[in-house]
N, C-alpha and C positions, 0 to 999 in steps of 0.2 A: 504494500500500500504506500502510495506517495503522499508525503505530508504536504499540505497546502500552505500557502503563505498568508492567507487572510481569513478573518472570521467576522461575523456581524456583531456590531456593538449597539446595544439598545440604550437610548437615552430615557431614563426612568421618568423624567419630568415631562417629556413629550408623549410618551406611550400611553394610550388609552386602553390597553389590554384587550384589543379586539381578537387577537389570535390568528389573524390572517397570515402573518409571516410564518408561523409554525406550520400552518396548513399548506402553504404553498412551497415550502422548502423541499426540493426533490431528494435531498440527502438526509433529511431529518436532523439537521444541525440544531435547529431551535426547538425548544420545548417550553411549555408554560409552567411556571412555578405554582405553588399552592395559592399564592396571592393573585395569580392570573398574569403576572408579568413574564414575558418571554425572556429566555436567556440562551446563550450558546452552550448547550449541554454537550455537544460533540464538535468543538471548533476545528478539530483535525480533519473533519469530513467536508468542510466548506470548499466549494469549487469556485467561489467568487462569481457565481452566475448573476447575482444582484436582483433576483426575483423579489427577495424580501425588501430590499432597498427601494426598488421601483414601484412596489405595490403598497407600501406602508402609507395609509391615509394621513398619518400624523407626522411624517417625515422624521421619525424617531430612530431610524437605523442607518448606520454607516459601516462600511467595511474598514477594518483596521488590520494592520500587519501583526502576525503572531509574534514576531521578533521585537516589535516596538511597543507592545502593550501588555500589561500585566492583568488587566481587568477580566479578560476572557468572557465577555457576554453582557455585562451590565455596568452602567456607570450612572451616577447621580450628578448630572451637570448643573 
């Protein structure tokens, strides 16, 4: 398995917890937590297809480099 370079980062203040990103992700990178907030449960599976980014109605998702970021899935901006 090839390790990917990017993962989706969710801005908690913008996300309205609709779950669309988790439903659309073809690799099941995103999952919803107990509070409904999505997070990158499997960042190593991300192919940077940007389906989550382009379909998020709240503009709460951006792709980040695995090497440059320690949050792996959620940040409170």
